[in-house]
C-alpha positions as CSV (number, residue, x, y, z in Angstrom):
1,M,18.8,-16.0,-33.0
2,E,20.3,-14.1,-30.1
3,T,19.1,-11.5,-27.6
4,R,20.6,-9.1,-25.1
5,A,20.6,-10.2,-21.5
6,C,21.8,-9.1,-18.1
7,V,24.4,-11.7,-17.1
8,L,25.9,-11.8,-13.7
9,H,29.5,-13.2,-13.7
10,A,30.5,-12.6,-10.1
11,Q,29.9,-10.3,-7.2
12,E,29.3,-6.7,-8.5
13,D,30.0,-7.9,-12.1
14,V,26.9,-7.8,-14.3
15,R,27.2,-7.4,-18.1
16,I,24.9,-6.9,-21.0
17,E,25.7,-9.8,-23.3
18,S,24.2,-11.6,-26.3
19,V,22.8,-15.0,-25.5
20,A,21.1,-17.6,-27.7
21,V,17.3,-17.8,-27.9
22,D,15.9,-21.3,-28.0
23,E,13.7,-22.6,-30.8
24,V,10.0,-22.3,-29.9
25,G,8.6,-25.7,-29.2
26,P,5.0,-26.9,-29.8
27,R,3.8,-25.8,-26.3
28,Q,6.1,-22.8,-25.9
29,V,5.8,-19.1,-26.3
30,L,8.3,-16.4,-27.5
31,V,7.9,-13.3,-25.3
32,R,9.4,-9.9,-25.7
33,I,10.1,-8.7,-22.2
34,G,9.0,-5.2,-21.3
35,A,9.6,-4.9,-17.6
36,G,11.4,-6.7,-14.8
37,G,11.7,-6.0,-11.1
38,L,14.8,-6.4,-8.9
39,C,14.0,-8.8,-6.1
40,G,15.8,-9.2,-2.8
41,S,17.5,-12.3,-4.1
42,D,18.8,-10.5,-7.2
43,I,20.2,-7.8,-4.9
44,H,21.9,-10.4,-2.7
45,Y,23.4,-12.2,-5.8
46,Y,24.8,-8.9,-7.1
47,W,26.2,-7.4,-3.9
48,E,27.2,-10.6,-2.1
49,G,27.6,-13.2,-4.8
50,G,24.9,-15.4,-3.4
51,I,22.4,-16.0,-0.6
52,G,23.8,-17.9,2.3
53,T,25.2,-21.2,1.0
54,I,23.7,-20.6,-2.5
55,R,26.5,-19.1,-4.5
56,V,26.8,-17.8,-8.1
57,T,29.6,-20.0,-9.5
58,E,29.0,-19.6,-13.2
59,P,27.5,-16.8,-15.4
60,I,23.7,-16.5,-14.9
61,V,21.0,-14.5,-16.7
62,M,19.4,-12.6,-13.8
63,G,15.8,-11.9,-13.0
64,H,12.5,-13.6,-12.2
65,E,9.9,-10.8,-11.9
66,V,9.1,-10.2,-15.6
67,A,6.3,-9.4,-18.0
68,G,6.1,-8.8,-21.7
69,T,4.3,-9.3,-25.0
70,V,3.8,-12.5,-26.9
71,E,5.5,-12.5,-30.3
72,A,5.1,-16.1,-31.4
73,V,3.5,-19.3,-30.2
74,G,4.1,-23.0,-30.8
75,K,1.6,-24.9,-32.9
76,D,-0.1,-26.5,-29.9
77,V,-0.5,-23.4,-27.8
78,T,-4.0,-22.3,-27.0
79,R,-3.7,-20.2,-23.9
80,V,-2.2,-17.1,-25.5
81,K,-1.7,-15.6,-28.9
82,P,0.7,-13.1,-30.5
83,G,0.1,-9.6,-29.1
84,D,-1.1,-10.7,-25.7
85,R,0.5,-9.1,-22.7
86,V,1.6,-11.6,-20.1
87,A,3.2,-11.9,-16.7
88,L,5.6,-14.8,-16.7
89,N,5.5,-17.3,-13.8
90,P,9.2,-18.0,-13.0
91,S,8.4,-21.5,-11.6
92,R,8.9,-24.5,-13.8
93,P,8.1,-27.6,-11.6
94,C,8.8,-31.0,-13.1
95,G,5.2,-32.2,-12.8
96,K,6.4,-35.8,-12.0
97,C,7.8,-35.8,-8.4
98,K,5.7,-36.7,-5.4
99,F,5.1,-33.1,-4.5
100,C,4.0,-32.1,-8.0
101,L,1.7,-35.1,-8.1
102,S,0.1,-34.1,-4.7
103,G,-0.5,-30.5,-5.8
104,E,2.4,-29.0,-3.8
105,Q,4.4,-27.9,-6.8
106,Q,6.2,-25.1,-4.8
107,H,8.2,-28.0,-3.2
108,C,9.1,-29.7,-6.5
109,L,12.2,-31.8,-6.2
110,E,13.4,-30.7,-9.6
111,M,12.2,-27.1,-9.6
112,Q,13.7,-24.8,-12.3
113,F,13.1,-21.2,-11.1
114,F,14.1,-18.2,-13.3
115,G,17.4,-16.6,-12.3
116,S,18.2,-19.1,-9.5
117,A,21.7,-20.2,-8.6
118,M,20.3,-23.0,-6.5
119,R,21.0,-25.7,-9.1
120,K,24.0,-26.4,-11.3
121,P,23.9,-25.5,-14.1
122,H,22.2,-22.4,-12.8
123,T,18.7,-21.6,-14.2
124,H,18.8,-18.6,-16.4
125,G,16.3,-15.8,-15.8
126,G,14.2,-13.2,-17.6
127,F,16.3,-10.0,-17.7
128,R,16.6,-10.1,-21.5
129,D,14.9,-8.7,-24.5
130,V,13.2,-11.9,-25.6
131,L,12.9,-15.4,-24.1
132,V,11.1,-18.7,-24.7
133,A,8.7,-19.7,-22.0
134,E,6.4,-22.6,-21.4
135,E,2.8,-22.0,-22.2
136,F,1.8,-22.7,-18.6
137,Q,4.1,-19.9,-17.4
138,C,2.1,-17.2,-19.3
139,E,-0.7,-15.3,-17.4
140,P,-2.6,-12.8,-19.5
141,V,-2.7,-9.3,-17.9
142,G,-4.9,-7.5,-20.4
143,D,-4.3,-4.0,-21.8
144,T,-5.2,-1.8,-18.8
145,V,-2.2,-2.2,-16.5
146,S,1.4,-1.4,-17.5
147,L,3.9,-4.2,-17.9
148,G,5.7,-2.7,-14.9
149,E,2.6,-3.5,-12.8
150,A,2.3,-6.9,-14.4
151,A,6.0,-7.6,-13.4
152,C,4.8,-7.3,-9.7
153,T,2.8,-10.5,-10.1
154,E,5.5,-12.8,-8.7
155,P,6.1,-11.0,-5.4
156,L,2.3,-10.4,-5.0
157,A,1.9,-14.2,-5.5
158,V,4.2,-14.7,-2.5
159,G,1.8,-12.6,-0.5
160,V,-1.3,-14.4,-1.7
161,H,0.3,-17.7,-0.7
162,A,1.1,-16.4,2.7
163,V,-2.5,-15.2,3.1
164,N,-3.6,-18.7,2.2
165,Q,-1.3,-20.2,4.8
166,A,-3.0,-18.0,7.5
167,G,-6.5,-19.0,6.6
168,S,-9.5,-16.7,6.5
169,L,-8.7,-13.1,7.3
170,M,-12.2,-11.7,7.1
171,G,-12.7,-9.3,10.0
172,K,-9.3,-10.2,11.5
173,R,-6.7,-7.9,13.1
174,V,-3.4,-8.3,11.3
175,L,0.2,-7.2,12.0
176,V,2.8,-7.1,9.2
177,T,6.4,-6.7,10.3
178,G,8.6,-5.5,7.5
179,A,6.9,-3.3,4.8
180,G,9.4,-3.8,2.0
181,P,8.2,-4.9,-1.4
182,I,7.0,-8.3,-0.2
183,G,5.5,-6.9,3.0
184,A,3.7,-4.1,1.2
185,L,2.3,-6.3,-1.5
186,L,1.2,-8.8,1.2
187,I,-0.7,-5.9,2.8
188,G,-2.5,-5.5,-0.5
189,A,-3.4,-9.1,-0.4
190,V,-4.4,-9.0,3.2
191,S,-6.7,-6.0,2.6
192,H,-8.3,-7.7,-0.4
193,A,-8.9,-10.8,1.9
194,G,-11.1,-8.7,4.2
195,A,-9.0,-7.9,7.2
196,L,-10.6,-5.5,9.6
197,E,-7.4,-3.8,10.8
198,I,-3.8,-3.9,9.4
199,V,-0.9,-2.6,11.3
200,A,2.5,-2.3,9.5
201,V,5.9,-1.9,11.2
202,D,9.1,-0.9,9.6
203,L,12.2,1.1,10.3
204,S,11.9,3.5,7.3
205,E,9.3,6.0,6.1
206,A,9.3,4.9,2.4
207,P,8.1,1.4,3.1
208,L,5.5,2.7,5.6
209,K,4.2,5.2,3.1
210,A,3.8,2.3,0.6
211,A,2.2,0.2,3.3
212,K,-0.4,2.9,3.9
213,A,-1.1,3.2,0.2
214,M,-1.5,-0.6,0.0
215,G,-4.2,-0.7,2.7
216,A,-2.5,-0.5,6.1
217,T,-4.7,1.2,8.7
218,T,-1.9,2.0,11.1
219,V,1.8,2.3,10.5
220,I,4.6,2.3,13.1
221,N,8.1,3.5,12.5
222,A,10.0,1.2,15.0
223,S,13.2,3.4,14.7
224,Q,11.3,6.4,16.0
225,E,8.9,4.6,18.3
226,P,10.6,1.4,19.4
227,D,8.2,0.7,22.3
228,R,4.9,1.5,20.6
229,L,4.1,-2.0,19.4
230,M,4.4,-3.5,22.8
231,A,2.8,-0.6,24.6
232,D,-0.3,-0.5,22.3
233,Y,-0.9,-4.2,21.5
234,S,0.5,-6.6,24.2
235,A,-2.2,-6.1,27.0
236,D,-4.5,-8.9,27.9
237,K,-2.5,-11.6,26.2
238,G,-2.1,-9.8,22.9
239,Y,-4.2,-8.2,20.2
240,F,-3.6,-9.6,16.8
241,D,-5.3,-12.6,15.2
242,V,-2.6,-13.0,12.6
243,V,1.0,-11.8,12.3
244,F,2.9,-11.9,9.0
245,E,6.7,-11.7,9.7
246,C,8.5,-10.5,6.6
247,T,11.9,-9.3,7.9
248,G,13.5,-12.6,8.6
249,V,15.0,-11.1,11.7
250,G,14.8,-13.4,14.7
251,A,14.4,-10.7,17.2
252,V,11.4,-9.4,15.3
253,L,9.8,-12.8,15.2
254,R,10.3,-13.0,19.0
255,Q,8.5,-9.6,19.4
256,A,5.4,-11.1,17.7
257,F,4.6,-13.4,20.6
258,P,3.6,-10.8,23.2
259,V,1.2,-9.1,20.7
260,I,-0.4,-12.2,19.1
261,R,-3.6,-13.3,20.9
262,P,-4.0,-16.8,22.2
263,R,-4.6,-19.3,19.4
264,G,-3.5,-16.7,16.8
265,T,-1.4,-17.5,13.8
266,I,2.1,-16.3,12.9
267,V,3.1,-16.7,9.3
268,Q,6.9,-16.6,8.7
269,V,7.5,-15.1,5.3
270,G,11.0,-13.7,5.6
271,V,13.9,-16.1,5.5
272,S,16.4,-16.2,8.3
273,G,19.6,-17.8,9.4
274,G,17.9,-18.7,12.7
275,A,15.6,-17.4,15.4
276,D,15.3,-17.8,19.2
277,I,11.6,-18.8,19.4
278,P,10.0,-18.3,22.9
279,V,8.6,-21.8,23.2
280,N,6.8,-21.2,26.5
281,A,4.8,-18.4,24.8
282,L,4.2,-20.7,21.7
283,V,2.8,-23.4,24.0
284,G,1.1,-21.3,26.6
285,K,-0.8,-19.2,24.1
286,E,-1.4,-22.1,21.7
287,V,0.1,-20.1,18.9
288,R,0.2,-21.6,15.4
289,L,3.5,-20.8,13.7
290,V,3.6,-21.6,10.0
291,G,6.1,-21.1,7.2
292,S,5.3,-19.8,3.7
293,H,7.3,-20.7,0.7
294,R,6.8,-19.2,-2.8
295,F,3.5,-20.1,-4.5
296,H,1.9,-22.2,-7.2
297,H,-1.7,-21.6,-8.2
298,E,-1.5,-18.2,-6.5
299,Y,0.4,-16.8,-9.4
300,A,-2.7,-16.8,-11.6
301,V,-4.7,-15.3,-8.7
302,A,-2.1,-12.5,-8.3
303,A,-2.1,-11.8,-12.1
304,R,-5.9,-11.4,-11.9
305,L,-5.7,-9.1,-8.9
306,I,-3.3,-6.9,-10.8
307,R,-5.1,-7.1,-14.1
308,E,-8.3,-6.0,-12.5
309,R,-6.6,-3.6,-10.1
310,L,-8.2,-5.3,-7.2
311,V,-4.7,-4.8,-5.8
312,D,-3.2,-1.6,-7.1
313,V,0.6,-2.1,-7.2
314,R,1.5,1.3,-8.6
315,P,2.5,2.8,-5.2
316,L,5.3,0.3,-5.0
317,I,7.2,1.0,-8.2
318,S,9.7,3.7,-7.2
319,A,12.1,3.7,-10.1
320,T,12.4,2.4,-13.6
321,M,15.7,2.2,-15.6
322,P,16.8,0.8,-18.9
323,M,18.5,-2.6,-18.7
324,E,21.8,-1.1,-19.7
325,R,21.9,0.7,-16.3
326,I,21.3,-2.4,-14.3
327,A,24.4,-1.8,-12.1
328,E,23.1,1.6,-11.2
329,A,19.7,0.2,-10.5
330,F,21.2,-2.2,-8.0
331,T,22.9,0.8,-6.3
332,I,19.6,2.7,-6.1
333,A,17.7,-0.4,-4.9
334,R,19.9,-0.6,-1.8
335,D,18.4,2.6,-0.4
336,R,15.4,1.4,1.6
337,T,14.8,4.9,2.9
338,S,13.6,6.1,-0.5
339,Q,13.1,3.0,-2.8
340,M,10.6,0.2,-2.9
341,K,10.5,-1.7,-6.2
342,V,13.2,-0.8,-8.7
343,Q,12.4,-2.1,-12.2
344,L,14.2,-2.4,-15.5
345,S,12.8,-1.7,-18.9
346,F,13.7,-3.7,-21.9
347,G,13.6,-3.4,-25.7
């Protein structure tokens, strides 16, 4: 059996090709993919041929934000049945290393992650008509939400994990820097977690509009009002209890320190090549600076939030195109002034 798939061969060279479909094992599930979202990593792979030192060196099926419908299940599967609509967790930890055994699967030493060029051979992803997944990767999403909404589970899980890294947000004042897809979905998670006030900062209106729809109480366009954040929130040693930094820009992280209150928490979500951290402010204000990497059990939480529309992700989905137009979709996705989450449809 074969299926169509979106295969990246090199920078700006993605093709629709036939690839083999594995046999369904006893604890595996055959899923017909309905929707898949372009992630920032996909965009880097396509336009730049990799991310930093991680390079695409062999053909790879792209995509890790996918959802679909179960077509068949292995003889020992009990979690889902044919006809169920599911979001697919792209993480396949080994379950045997010291991190998996201590409940820190996001740091698995042998992690296989859909559509990732980190390992060789590369781990193929979910941009295809059908795929075989492990039973534990399938999270039921019910019949109310669209498969496009369900495909937002992975980036929302990133936000849920970041919220968990921050601790309780009930009644807290929160700043989110960078309101792209991850930042905007994180705002949805922050709002659900009970934050009293959420301020979002970005350079473009489309992300800020989405941030508002996801629960931001105030939005700041830093390209139009570059001094507003400092002017409004830096007095008396800072205003915010928690800052989520989603841009990965070192200068933006530095700007968080004047506006975070003493003993506040900064969660670094965006990845960066480096940052000049103001250590005196870190020490003098006793700021807690913590990283946030992927997710594990939060994927199931995110699926439930979407399934029950406790977090409504629809404002983020800005364009949907058939898989045959994936190259065009990558071009559209580059335009942050008008686009948030660009998705592909399959089948």
